[in-house]
C-alpha positions in Angstrom: 0.0 0.0 0.0 2.7 2.5 1.0 4.8 1.7 -2.2 1.7 2.4 -4.3 1.2 5.6 -2.2 4.7 6.6 -3.1 4.5 5.7 -6.8 1.0 6.9 -7.7 1.5 10.1 -5.6 4.6 10.9 -7.7 2.8 9.9 -10.9 -0.1 12.2 -10.1 2.1 15.2 -10.2 5.0 14.1 -12.5 3.6 15.3 -15.8 2.3 18.5 -14.2 5.8 19.1 -12.7 7.4 18.7 -16.1 5.1 21.2 -17.7 4.8 23.8 -14.9 8.3 23.6 -13.4 10.7 22.2 -16.0 8.7 24.0 -18.7 8.5 21.1 -21.1 5.7 21.1 -23.8 3.0 18.4 -23.7 4.6 16.3 -26.5 8.0 16.1 -24.8 6.4 15.6 -21.4 4.4 12.7 -22.8 7.5 11.1 -24.3 9.5 11.3 -21.1 6.6 10.0 -19.1 6.2 7.1 -21.5 9.8 6.0 -21.5 10.1 6.5 -17.7 7.0 4.4 -16.9 8.1 1.9 -19.5 11.5 1.4 -17.9 9.7 1.1 -14.5 8.1 -2.1 -15.9 11.1 -3.3 -17.8 13.6 -3.6 -14.9 11.4 -6.2 -13.1 13.0 -8.7 -15.5 16.4 -8.0 -13.9 15.0 -7.8 -10.4 13.1 -11.0 -10.9 16.1 -12.8 -12.2 18.4 -11.7 -9.3 15.7 -12.7 -6.8 15.2 -16.1 -8.4 18.9 -16.9 -8.6 20.7 -15.0 -5.8 18.8 -12.9 -3.2 15.3 -14.2 -2.7 12.2 -12.0 -2.4 12.8 -10.3 0.9 16.2 -8.8 0.2 15.1 -7.6 -3.2 12.1 -5.9 -1.8 14.0 -4.0 0.9 16.7 -3.0 -1.7 14.1 -1.7 -4.1 12.2 0.2 -1.4 15.4 2.0 -0.3 16.3 3.0 -3.9 12.7 4.3 -4.5 12.7 6.4 -1.4 16.0 8.0 -2.5 14.5 8.6 -5.9 11.6 10.5 -4.5 13.9 12.7 -2.4 16.0 13.4 -5.5 12.9 14.6 -7.3 12.1 16.8 -4.2 15.6 18.3 -4.4 15.1 18.9 -8.1 12.0 20.9 -7.3 13.8 22.7 -4.5 16.3 24.0 -7.2 13.4 25.6 -9.3 13.9 29.2 -10.2 11.3 31.3 -12.0 12.1 31.7 -15.7 12.8 35.1 -17.3 10.5 34.3 -20.2 7.7 31.9 -20.8 8.9 29.2 -23.2 8.0 25.5 -23.5 11.0 23.2 -24.2 11.1 20.1 -26.2 14.6 19.0 -25.2 16.9 18.7 -22.1 18.9 21.7 -20.8 20.8 19.6 -18.2 20.5 22.3 -15.6 21.1 21.2 -11.9 17.3 20.9 -11.5 17.1 18.6 -14.5 20.1 16.5 -13.4 18.5 15.7 -10.0 15.2 15.1 -11.8 16.8 12.5 -14.1 18.7 10.9 -11.1 15.4 10.6 -9.3 13.7 8.8 -12.2 16.7 6.5 -12.6 16.6 5.5 -8.9 12.8 4.9 -9.1 13.3 2.7 -12.2 16.0 0.5 -10.7 14.2 0.3 -7.3 10.9 -0.7 -8.8 12.7 -3.4 -10.7 13.7 -5.1 -7.4 10.4 -4.4 -5.7 7.5 -5.0 -8.0 7.9 -8.6 -9.3 8.9 -9.9 -5.9 6.1 -8.4 -3.8 3.6 -9.9 -6.3 5.3 -13.3 -6.3 5.2 -13.4 -2.5 1.4 -13.1 -2.5 1.1 -16.2 -4.6 3.5 -18.0 -2.3 1.2 -17.6 0.7 -1.2 -20.1 -0.9 -0.7 -23.7 -2.0 -0.3 -24.2 -5.8 -3.9 -25.4 -6.5 -5.7 -23.2 -4.0 -8.9 -22.0 -5.7 -9.0 -18.9 -3.6 -5.9 -17.4 -5.3 -7.7 -15.3 -7.9 -9.9 -13.7 -5.2 -6.8 -13.3 -2.9 -5.1 -11.3 -5.6 -8.2 -9.2 -6.0 -8.2 -8.4 -2.3 -4.4 -7.7 -2.5 -5.2 -5.4 -5.4 -7.8 -3.7 -3.4 -5.5 -3.2 -0.5 -2.7 -1.6 -2.4 -5.2 0.7 -4.1 -5.8 2.3 -0.7 -2.4 3.9 -1.3 -3.2 4.8 -4.9 -6.4 6.5 -3.6 -4.8 8.6 -0.9 -1.6 9.6 -2.7 -3.0 11.9 -5.4 -5.1 13.6 -2.7 -2.2 14.1 -0.3 0.7 14.3 -2.7 -1.3 16.3 -5.2 -2.8 18.5 -2.6 0.7 19.4 -1.3 2.5 19.7 -4.7 -0.2 20.6 -7.3 -1.0 24.1 -5.8 -0.4 26.2 -8.9 3.0 27.3 -7.5 5.8 25.5 -9.3 8.1 25.4 -6.3 5.5 23.5 -4.2 6.0 20.3 -6.1 8.9 19.6 -3.7 6.4 18.9 -0.8 4.5 16.4 -2.9 7.7 14.4 -3.7 8.8 14.5 0.0 5.5 13.1 1.0 5.9 10.3 -1.5 9.4 9.5 -0.2 8.1 9.4 3.4 5.4 7.0 2.3 8.0 4.6 0.9 10.0 4.8 4.2 6.9 4.0 6.2 6.2 1.0 4.0 9.8 -0.3 4.4 9.6 0.0 8.2 6.4 -2.0 8.4 7.7 -4.7 6.0 11.0 -5.2 7.9 9.2 -5.3 11.3 6.4 -7.6 10.2 7.8 -9.9 7.6 8.8 -12.8 9.9 5.4 -13.0 11.5 3.1 -12.7 8.5 5.0 -13.9 5.4 4.6 -17.6 5.9 3.2 -20.5 3.9 0.0 -22.4 5.0 2.4 -24.8 6.8 4.1 -22.0 8.7 7.3 -21.9 6.7 9.0 -18.5 5.9 8.3 -17.1 2.4 10.9 -15.2 0.3 14.1 -15.8 2.3 15.8 -18.0 -0.3 16.1 -17.8 -4.1 13.3 -20.0 -5.7 15.8 -22.4 -7.2 17.0 -23.4 -3.8 13.5 -24.0 -2.3 12.7 -27.7 -1.9 9.9 -28.7 -4.3 8.4 -31.7 -6.0 9.5 -30.1 -9.3 12.8 -31.1 -10.8 14.3 -27.6 -10.6 17.5 -28.5 -12.5 15.8 -30.4 -15.4 14.6 -29.0 -18.7 11.2 -27.6 -19.1 8.5 -30.1 -19.9 6.1 -29.7 -22.8 3.3 -28.6 -20.5 5.5 -26.0 -18.8 6.5 -24.6 -22.2 2.9 -24.3 -23.3 1.9 -22.6 -20.0 4.8 -20.1 -20.4 3.6 -19.5 -24.0 0.2 -18.6 -22.6 1.9 -16.0 -20.3 3.7 -14.5 -23.2 0.6 -14.4 -25.4 -1.6 -12.8 -22.8 1.2 -10.4 -21.9 1.1 -9.2 -25.5 -2.6 -8.6 -25.6 -2.6 -6.6 -22.3 -0.2 -4.2 -23.9 -3.2 -2.7 -25.7 -5.1 -2.4 -22.4 -2.3 -0.6 -20.5 -1.4 1.7 -23.4 -4.9 3.1 -23.1 -5.3 2.8 -19.4 -2.0 4.7 -18.7 -3.4 7.8 -20.4 -4.7 8.6 -16.9 -1.3 10.0 -16.0 -0.8 12.0 -19.2 -3.5 12.9 -21.7 -6.4 12.5 -19.3 -4.5 14.6 -16.8 -4.0 17.2 -19.6 -7.7 17.0 -20.3 -8.6 17.4 -16.6 -6.2 20.4 -16.3 -7.2 22.2 -19.4 -10.8 21.2 -20.4 -12.7 20.1 -17.3 -14.7 22.5 -15.1 -12.9 22.0 -11.7 -14.3 25.1 -9.9 -16.6 24.6 -6.9 -18.3 27.9 -7.0 -20.0 27.6 -3.6 -16.6 27.0 -1.9 -14.6 29.3 -4.2 -12.2 26.3 -4.7 -10.6 24.8 -7.7 -10.0 21.0 -7.6 -6.4 20.1 -8.5 -6.2 18.2 -11.7 -4.1 15.5 -10.0 -7.0 14.6 -7.7 -8.9 13.0 -10.6 -6.3 10.1 -10.5 -7.9 9.1 -7.1 -11.1 8.2 -8.8 -9.8 4.9 -10.2 -8.5 3.5 -6.9 -11.6 4.7 -5.1 -13.7 2.6 -7.5 -11.3 -0.3 -7.0 -11.9 -0.2 -3.3 -15.7 -0.1 -3.8 -15.9 -2.7 -6.6 -13.0 -5.2 -5.9 -14.9 -7.0 -3.1 -17.7 -7.6 -5.5 -15.3 -9.2 -8.0 -13.6 -11.2 -5.3 -16.8 -12.9 -4.4 -18.2 -13.0 -7.9 -15.6 -15.3 -9.5 -16.0 -18.2 -6.9 -19.8 -18.0 -7.3 -19.6 -18.1 -11.1 -17.2 -21.0 -10.8 -19.6 -23.1 -8.6 -22.3 -22.5 -11.3 -19.9 -23.4 -14.1 -20.2 -19.9 -15.6 -16.8 -18.4 -14.7 -15.1 -17.1 -17.9 -11.6 -18.5 -18.7 -8.7 -16.3 -17.9 -8.3 -15.2 -21.6 -12.0 -14.3 -21.8 -11.8 -12.3 -18.6 -9.0 -10.2 -20.2 -11.0 -9.8 -23.4 -13.9 -8.5 -21.3 -11.5 -6.1 -19.6 -10.5 -4.7 -23.0 -14.1 -4.2 -24.1 -15.0 -2.4 -20.9 -12.0 -0.1 -21.4 -13.1 0.7 -25.0 -16.6 1.6 -23.7 -15.0 3.9 -21.2 -13.4 6.0 -23.8 -16.7 6.1 -25.8 -18.2 7.9 -22.7 -15.6 10.6 -23.2 -16.4 11.2 -26.9 -19.4 13.6 -26.4 -17.2 15.8 -24.1 -14.3 15.7 -26.6 -16.7 16.8 -29.4 -17.9 19.7 -27.2 -14.3 20.9 -26.7 -13.7 20.5 -30.5 -16.7 22.6 -31.1 -15.4 25.5 -29.0 -16.6 24.8 -25.4 -14.2 26.0 -22.8 -14.9 23.2 -20.3 -17.0 20.1 -19.7 -18.5 18.4 -16.7 -16.1 16.3 -14.6 -18.7 13.5 -14.6 -17.3 12.5 -18.1 -14.0 11.7 -16.5 -15.7 9.9 -13.6 -17.5 7.7 -16.2 -14.2 6.9 -18.0 -12.5 5.9 -14.8 -15.4 3.8 -13.7 -15.3 1.7 -16.9 -11.5 1.6 -16.7 -11.7 0.2 -13.2 -14.1 -2.6 -14.3 -11.7 -3.5 -17.1 -8.7 -3.3 -14.8 -10.3 -5.8 -12.3 -10.7 -8.2 -15.2 -7.1 -8.0 -16.2 -4.5 -6.9 -13.6 -5.3 -9.1 -10.5 -6.3 -12.0 -12.7 -3.0 -11.6 -14.6 -0.9 -11.6 -11.4 -2.7 -14.7 -10.2 -2.4 -16.4 -13.6 1.4 -15.9 -13.7 1.8 -17.3 -10.2 -0.1 -20.4 -11.2 1.4 -21.1 -14.7 5.0 -20.3 -13.9 7.5 -23.1 -13.1 8.7 -22.5 -9.5 12.3 -21.9 -10.5 11.2 -19.1 -12.9 8.4 -17.6 -10.8 9.9 -14.1 -10.3 11.4 -14.0 -13.8 8.0 -14.8 -15.3 6.4 -12.1 -13.2 9.0 -9.8 -14.7 7.9 -11.0 -18.2 4.3 -10.1 -17.3 5.4 -6.6 -16.3 7.4 -6.4 -19.6 4.0 -5.9 -21.3 3.5 -2.9 -19.1 6.9 -1.6 -20.1 6.0 -1.7 -23.8 2.5 -0.3 -23.2 3.8 2.6 -21.2 6.2 3.6 -23.9 3.4 3.3 -26.4 1.1 5.3 -24.1 3.6 8.1 -24.0 4.1 8.1 -27.8 0.3 8.1 -28.4 -0.2 10.9 -25.8 2.3 13.0 -27.7 -0.5 13.2 -30.4 -2.7 15.1 -27.9 -4.0 18.2 -29.6 -2.1 21.3 -28.6 -3.2 24.8 -29.8 -0.6 26.5 -32.0 1.2 23.3 -32.9 1.1 21.3 -36.2 -1.7 18.7 -36.5 -0.1 15.3 -35.7 -0.8 12.2 -37.8 -1.0 8.5 -36.9 -0.7 5.9 -39.8 -1.3 8.8 -42.2 -4.5 9.9 -40.4 -4.7 13.4 -39.0 -5.5 13.6 -35.3 -7.2 17.0 -35.7 -9.2 17.2 -32.5 -9.9 15.6 -29.1 -12.5 13.2 -30.5 -10.2 11.8 -33.1 -7.5 11.5 -30.4 -9.7 9.5 -28.0 -11.0 7.3 -30.9 -7.5 5.8 -31.1 -8.0 4.0 -27.7 -11.6 2.9 -28.5 -10.5 1.2 -31.7 -7.3 -0.2 -30.4 -8.9 -1.9 -27.3 -11.9 -3.2 -29.2 -9.7 -4.9 -31.9 -7.4 -6.5 -29.3 -10.5 -7.9 -27.5 -11.8 -9.4 -30.7 -8.6 -11.2 -31.5 -8.2 -12.4 -28.0 -11.8 -13.9 -28.0 -10.9 -15.7 -31.2 -7.9 -17.5 -29.7 -9.2 -17.9 -26.1 -10.2 -21.6 -26.4 -6.7 -22.5 -27.8 -5.0 -20.6 -24.9 -7.3 -22.3 -22.3 -6.2 -25.8 -23.6 -2.5 -24.8 -23.4 -3.0 -24.0 -19.7 -3.6 -27.8 -19.1 -6.2 -27.6 -16.3 -5.1 -24.3 -14.7 -8.3 -22.3 -14.1 
């Protein structure tokens, strides 16, 4: 929870910090954001391998937490070095000032730290249950609900402290994110020996997985069944790229839209809602809806109606596509000259996003923990997050097409993205097509899972 508080708090203000304090334009901001968040999900391959072969989960998690806390404080120091510019100008390149250098150091530490943290914390959740425990999907949904408490609170606290309209105040937001990571580390170190145990009471995460005694032949070659199950992980990881490339617009283009085109003024209170606060809507819905999903899957299973894992993910893509359809009327109003639209449009988008996310993310984490051979469990979790790496880079590149007054009209595959409605249509079409193809091959993938539900 505290790690998500740290990460999502920083994410809530990151693009705004680049625009308002580092003075980057929206296209350059989107590109940096995409590559940064992409690398965040690429390094779990390295962190998962080191945990599997050398360190184990616990040491990797502590190392990652320390590096991420240092990264947040480096971003805070970058903000501390902010000086008001002599002229108003939006940059599309690095100046490598002292402020920028500490900004880049902070992002680097966060990237490396997350690589050690993310695959190992998720793998440990699966290790708390026996291999064939049917409660695992619901357990990951509850886990997902718990960490989203942090994702809910962080944009409110970190955004409230940093996104004040004063570019120098971002420092306080980054400091709060760093403190959150330290709190999480302290709780983990104090409590890990008591709570991180198997159903038989054995410690989880102390040793690399290849040293853990198991009925599997950890030194032998992969069997045919293991190879097919790994192929399912790779295939589904490819399809969820299209989901996350759309979903991650929350931190970039949807934040731009909230900042520039949504009516955020509460007249009766004479108060303007910070644009970063809209990123709390998604985790709020997760907290409200995740318990329903956690109880729904077992009930559907008992009735023989539970969708297969591939079909659950296809449903998630469809729900995401419908979410962006909700935004189309608002986009058309802005294209037609309206200065602002109701915030309820964004609420609707985030609601449908959340439904889609609950069909994909916790289900995917559970799926990887069940299909992976024990000796490659953390590495396979890293492979799963590799899809998020690719999708975040794509998300940043697509967000760079976001309409910006006074700039040339961008194109995608030869098609002009002339307005907000055509921009958001990208995500409607992309998600729907991915869902269609996944539905077509879902039965084949289910067979390749060899009994794993």
